[in-house]
N, C-alpha and C positions, 0 to 999 in steps of 0.2 A: 349857422349851426356848426357845432364842434363835432368833428368826427375823429375817432381814435381807432386805428387799425392795430390789432394784435398781429405782429409781423415777425416772420422768421426769414431773414434774407437768404438763407440756404435752401428755401423751399420754392420750387418753380411756381406753384399755385399762389403762394403768398406774393411773390414778385409780380405775377400777372395781375392779381387783384389790385395791388398798389398802383401798377401802371394804368389800369383801366380807370381808377378813381382820379389819378392825376390828369389823364387825358380828358376827362369830363370836367376838369377844373375844380374838383372837390378839394377843399383845404383839409388836409388830414394830418393828424399828429401820429407819429409812428411810435408804437410801444413794442420794444423787443421783449416779448413776454417770456422768452427763455431766460433772459437776464433779470427781468422784473416780473416774476410770476404773479398771476392774479390770486387773490385770497379766495377761500371757499365762498365767502359772501359775494365777491365780485362774480364768481362763476355762477352762483345761484341767480344773481340779477340778469346775467346774460341769458341763462336758460329761460327765465321768465319772459324776457323780451323776445326771444326767438321762438319760443314754444317747443324747443327741443328738450330731450332728456339728456342726462349725463351719459347714458349709453350711446346717444347719437353724436355727442361732442368728443368722445374719446377715440384715440387712434389705436386700433386693435393690433396693428402690425409692429408696434414699437416693442423692443425687448423688455422694457419695464412692465408692459401689460402682461406678458407671459410670466416674468419673474415674480411679480406681485400676486399672481393668481387671480387677476381681475375678471377673467372670463368664467370663473367658477360659478356654479349655481349658488344663488343666495347672496351674491355680492350686490349691495344696494347702492342707491344714488349717493348717499353720504360717503361711503367708502371710495367711490369713483371720484367724487369731488375732492376729497382729501388727497387722493393719489395725483390728480391733475394739478393741484396747487403745489404739491411737493415735487412732482416730476413733470414740469410744464411741457416737455416734449410729447406728452400724452394728449395734449389738446389739439384737436383738428384746427387747421388754419387755412386761410386767414379768417379772423373774426373782426367785424366792423361794428363799433358801438357809436350811436348817435342819439342824443336826446333820450327819448323813450323807446328807441328801437335798437335792434341788433340783428346781425345776419352772419351766417356762416358762409364763406365764399367757396362753396362746393356745389356747382362750379363757380369760378371767380365772378362771373357776370351777376350772380345773385346779390353781390354787394351793392350794385347799382340800383336795385329795387328799393332800398331804403333812403337813398340820397336824391331821388327824383330825376 
């Protein structure tokens, strides 16, 4: 099974999630999503696999969230997805994608649930 982690090495939760996977012997490909942001379509696929909404995958404490007015009433999923693709720091991390599954590592131990 191929596993890809959307990883930000500057994030302690992302580093912890990667460490947990490596300790379990999971072969994982690292995607530095800040440098290689996911497309809107990729984000939609991850949301479908996790059952999360764009509101649950976005980081509300990032300055871009405030600057872009993403917390305003009436901001929809499509706007949030576009913002996350354009400003990948807005994406919660880490995200693990495997086969037909995906998980948000909040807490990082949740990543282990989809790799067995």
